N, C-alpha and C positions, 0 to 999 in steps of 0.2 A: 419556473424552470424547466430546462430543456429533458426531455425523457432522455434517460439512459439508451444508448445502442445496446441490443441484444443479440448476441450472437448464438443461435441456436443449434445442439449438436446435432449429428447426421441420425443418432440413437435415442430413445428414452432419458432424457436430463435425472440423473442421480446424484449432481453434484455440480457446485458451482464456485465460480472464481469472479470477484468483484475488484475491478483493477482500475485505479484512478489516476490520472495522465498527470503530468509535471506543470508547473506556471506558464503562462503563455501557451498550451499547446489546447488539445480538444480531444473528444471522446473518439474520434478516428486514430488518433496518434498511436496507440497499441492496437491496433484492429489487425496488422498484419502478423503482429505476435501472436494475437490472440487466433487468430486463422491457423496458423504453423503448429501452436501446440494443441489446440484441438485435434488435429490428424494423429497424435497420440492420446487423444482423450477425449471418445467418440462420445461418452457419454455425459460429458462436461458442461455447462453452459456457462457463457461468458458476458458478465454485465459491465459494459464501458459508460460509467457516469460522466456527466457534462458539468465542469465548474461555472459558477455565474460568471459574467462579465463585470469587473467593478475596475476602482483605481487602483494601483499600486504604489506605493510612496515611493518606495527604493528606485522604481522605473521614472520615475519623474512626473507621479501622478496620472498615467497613461493606462486607460481601461484596458486592460485583457482578461483571458479564462483565469481566474486564481481561485483556490480554496480557501484563503484568507491572506488579509492586508499584511504584508513584510516592512515595518515601520523604520529598521534601522538594519544594516547587517553585523556591526560589529560595535562593543566587545562580544556581545552573543545578539543571536538573531533578537530582534524586538519585533513580536506578532501581534495582531488582532484576534485578541482571544475568544470573544465572543463569535466573529468570522469562523474560528477554527471549533467554535461548538457548533455551530450552526452545517456545516459541511458535515461533522461527525454526527449530528441527527441525521443526515441524507443518507449516510454509509447505513446506520441503523435501521432507517427504513428500507432498504433495500434487501437487508440482511433479512428483515422481518417477512419483505415479499416474497426470497426466495424459501423461505421456512413455509410461509402459508401454501408456495405451489406443491410442497410435497418434499424439498429436499431436507436432511437431514441437517443439523446445527456445527456438526461434526464431520458434516463436508462440503462445509462453505470456505472458501479461503478467501482472505483479502489480501489485495497486493495493489502496491501505489509507488510511484517512481518522483523521487523529489519532493517536493510539496504534497503530491499527493501521500508518500508514504509516511510524512508526517502525523497525515490525517488517519490512516489506518494503525499505526502504531498508538496513538491517542486512544483511537475508537477502541483497538482490541484489548488494551491494558490500564485502561483511566474509565473510560464508559460502558463497555459493553461486557456484562460480566457473565453472560452467558455461554459455554463451551463453542468452541470453533474448530476448523479442521488446521489453522494454520496461518500464517502471515507472511506476503515476501516483499522484504522491505527494500527497493531498489536505489542508490545512489540518494540517501535519503539520512534524515536526523530525527530527533525526537524532542522537540521544544519544552514539552513539558514533562519529561523524566526529571525528577528530580533526586537529591539523597534520600529523601525521606518517602520515596515512592513506594507503595505496598503493591504487590501482586496479590489478587485473590487467588484461592485456592482452586476456583475452575480454571486457573489459567498458568496452572504450576504444570502443564504438560501439553502446551500450547506449542508447536512447534515454528520456530522462526528461522527463517534464512536471510539474512543482511548481505547485500551485494553491493560493492563501491568499485568505482574507479580508482587506481593510484596515482593519476593524476588530475583527479577531479577539482577545479579551482573554483567552482560554483558553491556545490558543496562537500567541504574537504573532508578526505579520508578519516580526520582525528573526530570530527562531528558523528559521522556515521559510526563508527569505533566506540564512542562515548555511548551512545544507544546500545549497542551490545555490550558493553562492558556492565552495563546498569542491568540490562535482563541477565544478563549470565550469573551476574553475583546476586542475582534472586532465585537460582535455580531454575530458570526459563529453558528448557533445550532449544538454544539459539545457537544458530551458526555463521561464521563469517567466511567470506571468500572476497577476494580482490582481484581483480583483473587489470592488464595495461591498457586505459581507456581513460578519457577522460568524461565529462558529465554527460554520458550516453549509453547505448545498449549494444552488446556484440554478440555475432552469434554463438559465438564459445557461452557465453552469460545466458543467453536463452536456451541453450541444449541441456546446461544444467538445472534452469528452472523446470524445464521438461523431466528430467530425471527425479528432481525433489517432486515435484507435482503428480508423476506417475506412481510414486511410492506410497503417496496418500491415497490417491482419489482413483488409481485405474483397479476399476475389480473390488 
């Protein structure tokens, strides 16, 4: 397993953001974004893990960094749930490492783009029952959120920010909105914001993320 990239803050760390990249990308993908956000959050450590390289069925079986295999795109995403669980355990290990370093769990935020976002949503609401500081869900979906989804009492106050492109044809807006709706229906404090973009990240979105993180981690 490749070690995560860790962007240490200029001041003593008292918060952490664990940020997962998307399918086919790597741990460097969001480094420029993390560097930009850290200018506003000088006591926040950014942890950028690397997905393992493995064959991805929908991409002709070619090997690439992926948090889990995608077996089919429709009518709904069919995924390798065992690999999703492996990636979830990797995220939990990173959370526990931050806690062991002295970061309070309420000051640890999980963030993920696309496939990485699916992993952090599953981690935060299905597998990791301890309190957290928040979840950033970028251009993503929640393949494990069903109609019978239960939310633990410890997650009733967990803030979530869902961000999505209106023209996203990779993870369509309705897929992202379905995850939002499931959380909203269970009284989770979740917000939805969409942007005039495709499956990408734009400066306006990064500014909104910076504002959201600052409200929770600055000071």
